[in-house]
C-alpha positions as CSV (number, residue, x, y, z in Angstrom):
1,X,-15.0,12.8,-13.1
2,X,-17.4,10.1,-12.0
3,X,-19.9,10.4,-9.1
4,X,-17.8,7.8,-7.2
5,X,-14.8,10.0,-7.3
6,X,-16.7,13.1,-6.1
7,X,-17.7,11.3,-2.9
8,X,-14.2,10.3,-1.9
9,X,-13.3,13.6,-0.2
10,X,-16.5,13.4,1.9
11,X,-15.4,10.2,3.7
12,X,-14.7,9.9,7.4
13,X,-11.2,8.7,8.5
14,X,-12.4,5.1,9.0
15,X,-14.1,5.1,5.6
16,X,-10.9,6.4,4.0
17,X,-8.9,3.6,5.6
18,X,-11.4,1.1,4.2
19,X,-11.5,2.7,0.9
20,X,-7.7,2.7,0.6
21,X,-7.8,-1.1,0.8
22,X,-10.7,-1.7,-1.5
23,X,-8.5,-2.1,-4.5
24,X,-7.4,-5.6,-3.5
25,X,-3.7,-4.9,-3.8
26,X,-2.8,-5.7,-0.2
27,X,-4.8,-9.0,-0.5
28,X,-3.0,-10.0,-3.7
29,X,0.5,-9.2,-2.3
30,X,-0.2,-11.1,0.9
31,X,-1.7,-14.0,-1.0
32,X,1.3,-14.1,-3.3
33,X,3.7,-14.1,-0.3
34,X,1.8,-17.0,1.3
35,X,1.7,-18.9,-2.0
36,X,5.5,-18.7,-2.4
37,X,6.0,-19.6,1.3
38,X,3.6,-22.6,0.8
39,X,6.0,-23.8,-1.9
40,X,8.8,-23.6,0.7
41,X,6.8,-25.7,3.0
42,X,5.9,-28.2,0.3
43,X,9.5,-28.5,-0.8
44,X,10.6,-28.9,2.8
45,X,13.0,-26.0,2.7
46,X,14.9,-25.3,5.9
47,X,14.6,-21.5,5.6
48,X,12.3,-19.1,3.8
49,X,13.5,-18.4,0.2
50,X,13.9,-15.0,-1.3
51,X,11.0,-15.7,-3.6
52,X,8.6,-15.5,-0.7
53,X,9.7,-11.9,-0.1
54,X,9.6,-10.9,-3.8
55,X,5.9,-9.8,-4.0
56,X,6.5,-7.3,-1.2
57,X,8.8,-5.3,-3.5
58,X,6.0,-5.0,-6.0
59,X,3.4,-3.5,-3.6
60,X,4.1,0.2,-4.2
61,X,4.3,-0.1,-8.0
62,X,1.0,-2.1,-8.2
63,X,-0.6,0.3,-5.8
64,X,0.4,3.2,-8.0
65,X,-0.9,1.6,-11.1
66,X,-4.2,0.5,-9.7
67,X,-5.1,3.0,-6.9
68,X,-3.2,6.3,-7.4
69,X,-3.7,6.2,-11.2
70,X,-7.4,6.7,-10.4
71,X,-7.5,8.5,-7.1
72,X,-5.1,11.3,-6.4
73,X,-4.1,12.5,-2.9
74,X,-6.1,15.8,-3.1
75,X,-9.3,13.8,-3.8
76,X,-8.4,11.4,-1.0
77,X,-7.9,14.3,1.4
78,X,-4.9,12.5,3.1
79,X,-1.3,13.7,3.3
80,X,1.3,11.7,1.3
81,X,3.3,11.0,4.5
82,X,0.2,9.4,6.1
83,X,-0.4,7.2,3.0
84,X,3.2,6.1,3.1
85,X,2.9,5.2,6.7
86,X,-0.2,3.1,6.0
87,X,1.7,1.1,3.3
88,X,4.9,0.9,5.5
89,X,2.9,-0.6,8.5
90,X,1.3,-3.2,6.2
91,X,4.6,-4.3,4.6
92,X,6.3,-4.5,8.0
93,X,3.4,-6.7,9.2
94,X,3.8,-9.0,6.2
95,X,7.5,-9.3,6.7
96,X,7.2,-10.0,10.4
97,X,4.5,-12.6,9.8
98,X,6.7,-14.3,7.1
99,X,9.7,-14.3,9.4
100,X,7.5,-15.9,12.2
101,X,6.3,-18.5,9.7
102,X,9.8,-19.3,8.5
103,X,11.2,-19.7,12.0
104,X,8.3,-21.7,13.5
105,X,7.0,-23.7,10.5
106,X,10.1,-24.6,8.5
107,X,12.4,-25.3,11.5
108,X,12.2,-27.7,14.3
109,X,11.5,-25.0,16.9
110,X,7.9,-26.0,17.6
111,X,8.7,-29.7,17.8
112,X,9.9,-29.2,21.4
113,X,6.5,-27.8,22.5
114,X,4.9,-30.1,25.1
115,X,1.3,-30.7,24.0
116,X,-1.4,-31.6,26.5
117,X,-1.6,-35.4,27.2
118,X,-5.3,-35.5,26.1
119,X,-4.5,-34.1,22.7
120,X,-3.9,-36.7,20.0
121,X,-0.7,-36.7,18.0
122,X,-0.7,-34.4,15.0
123,X,1.4,-32.1,12.9
124,X,2.2,-29.1,15.1
125,X,3.7,-27.3,12.1
126,X,0.2,-27.3,10.4
127,X,-1.4,-25.8,13.5
128,X,1.4,-23.3,13.9
129,X,1.0,-22.1,10.3
130,X,-2.7,-21.7,10.7
131,X,-2.4,-19.8,14.0
132,X,0.2,-17.4,12.7
133,X,-1.8,-16.5,9.6
134,X,-4.9,-16.1,11.8
135,X,-3.1,-13.8,14.2
136,X,-1.7,-11.7,11.4
137,X,-5.1,-11.4,9.7
138,X,-6.7,-10.5,13.1
139,X,-4.2,-7.7,13.6
140,X,-4.9,-6.4,10.1
141,X,-8.7,-6.6,10.8
142,X,-8.2,-4.5,14.0
143,X,-6.3,-1.8,12.2
144,X,-8.3,-2.0,8.9
145,X,-12.0,-2.3,9.7
146,X,-12.9,-4.7,6.9
147,X,-14.8,-8.0,7.4
148,X,-12.7,-9.9,4.9
149,X,-9.7,-9.9,7.2
150,X,-11.8,-11.7,9.8
151,X,-12.8,-14.2,7.2
152,X,-9.1,-14.8,6.4
153,X,-8.3,-15.2,10.1
154,X,-11.2,-17.7,10.7
155,X,-10.3,-19.7,7.6
156,X,-6.6,-20.0,8.6
157,X,-7.5,-21.0,12.1
158,X,-10.0,-23.7,11.1
159,X,-7.7,-25.1,8.5
160,X,-4.8,-25.0,10.9
161,X,-6.7,-27.1,13.4
162,X,-8.0,-29.5,10.8
163,X,-4.5,-29.9,9.3
164,X,-3.1,-30.6,12.7
165,X,-5.0,-33.9,12.6
166,X,-5.3,-34.8,9.0
167,X,-3.3,-32.6,6.6
168,X,0.3,-31.4,6.0
169,X,1.4,-27.9,6.9
170,X,1.3,-26.5,3.5
171,X,-2.5,-26.9,3.3
172,X,-3.5,-23.9,5.5
173,X,-0.8,-21.8,3.9
174,X,-2.0,-22.6,0.3
175,X,-5.7,-22.3,1.2
176,X,-5.1,-18.9,2.8
177,X,-3.1,-17.8,-0.2
178,X,-5.9,-18.8,-2.6
179,X,-8.5,-17.1,-0.5
180,X,-6.6,-13.8,-0.4
181,X,-5.6,-13.9,-4.1
182,X,-9.1,-14.8,-5.2
183,X,-10.7,-12.1,-3.1
184,X,-8.1,-9.6,-4.0
185,X,-8.4,-10.1,-7.8
186,X,-12.2,-9.8,-7.5
187,X,-11.8,-6.5,-5.6
188,X,-9.3,-5.2,-8.1
189,X,-11.7,-5.9,-11.0
190,X,-14.5,-4.1,-9.1
191,X,-12.3,-1.1,-8.2
192,X,-11.1,-0.7,-11.8
193,X,-14.6,-0.7,-13.1
194,X,-15.9,1.7,-10.4
195,X,-12.9,4.1,-10.9
196,X,-11.8,4.0,-14.6
197,X,-8.8,5.9,-15.9
198,X,-9.5,9.2,-17.6
199,X,-8.7,7.7,-21.0
200,X,-11.2,4.9,-20.3
201,X,-13.9,7.4,-19.3
202,X,-13.2,9.3,-22.5
203,X,-13.7,6.2,-24.7
204,X,-17.2,5.6,-23.2
């Protein structure tokens, strides 16, 4: 057992929450969902396709292969029920965010919103996409004290405002997806190196 693993059961509750999400799985799933939704926006779909929801189904299996294959619940010091609730809340958050994006970005719902007279004409769908992603990331940042969720929120909001004036609605969606996927993959690589499987440790 590595020194890193020995320190896991000494973590405070907030540290455990952060540690649980340091494998990058949530970021990758959320990024994949946004990537598929961005394709819906790009293709001008009227509703969200099932492909956008598909990555959500893979969350538990990927989490099991990456995280729980290296850190067991006894070392983590958390009950299985609590871990399931952590995952459930995250997945519900992704689903609700995706539903909001589908209803407000793909439909004509936001077209009826009266914008201030001083505001130049722009693509309200772009702004809406950026704001929804920013809000979802902010909620995640409040429940999971990790700085990268604030970065996602700020990135989405800035791109949503810029896209309102100059770019189509899929730009803030794709950009947020790339940020989450890139960061998530980097975190997963780091996590796998820091916490190798037992077979990998034996080969060293």
